[in-house]
N, C-alpha and C positions, 0 to 999 in steps of 0.2 A: 124501741118503737112499740107502742101498744095498739091493740085493737079494742074498740069500745066494749066494755063489759059492764056488769052490774055494780062493781065496787069502785067506780071512778066518776068524777064529775065531768060533764061535757056540755058544750054549747053546740046547737045545731041550727043551720040556716038552709032552707030549701030554696033552690034556684030553678030556673026553667030547664036547666040541663042536668040537674041532680042535686044531691045534698052535700053540704060542707059541714064538717064538725071539727071542733077544737076539744081535745081530750087531754086531761092531766095524765102524766105518766109517772113511773116509779122513780125517775130521776129529778122530780120536782120541776119539770119543764112541761111544755105543751106541744102535742103533736097535732098538726093540721092535716086533716084527711078529706079527700074527695071520694065519695062513695066507698069508704073504707080503705082507700088507697092513700098511703102517706105522700104528702106533697111539701112537707117542711116540719121543722122542730124549732121551738122558740122559747125564750126565757119567760115570757108572760103572754097572757091571752091577747092583750091589746097589740103586742108586737106581731102576733100571728094574723090578726084581723087586718092590720095596716099592710103587711106584706101581701095578703090576699087581695085586698082592694087595689093595691098598686100593681098587681100582676107579677109580683116578684116572688113567685113560688115555682117549684118543680112542676113540669107538665105531667098529668096522669098518663099512664101507658094505654089506657082504654080509649081515650079520645082527646083531641086538641080542644082546649078551652081557653078563651081569653077572659080570665077572671076579672080583669079591670073593667070589662064592658057589661058585667052582670048586675050592676046596681046593688051590690051587697052592702048593707049598712055597716059603718065603722063603729057604731054604738052597740056594744054587746047587749044592752037592754032590749034591743030589737030582735035578738036571737032567742031561740028556745033554750032554756037551761034545764038540765037533768042532773040530779045529784045521786 
């Protein structure tokens, strides 16, 4: 599991309850984070977005969040990309 740093690509989407990010990791997979807390690891970015939008992710320890109700876009082009 990785924490976002300067040397990895990531996608960020800000919601009303906090930010969600998808970060590439050293295992050529993608970690899904809520406010830097891991809530899943996936084979590709779209799989992470789909799981998030469907609410099929681990719950953060900091707060209960129904991700399926946050109107998060499935299209990664609507997320902010950082390289």
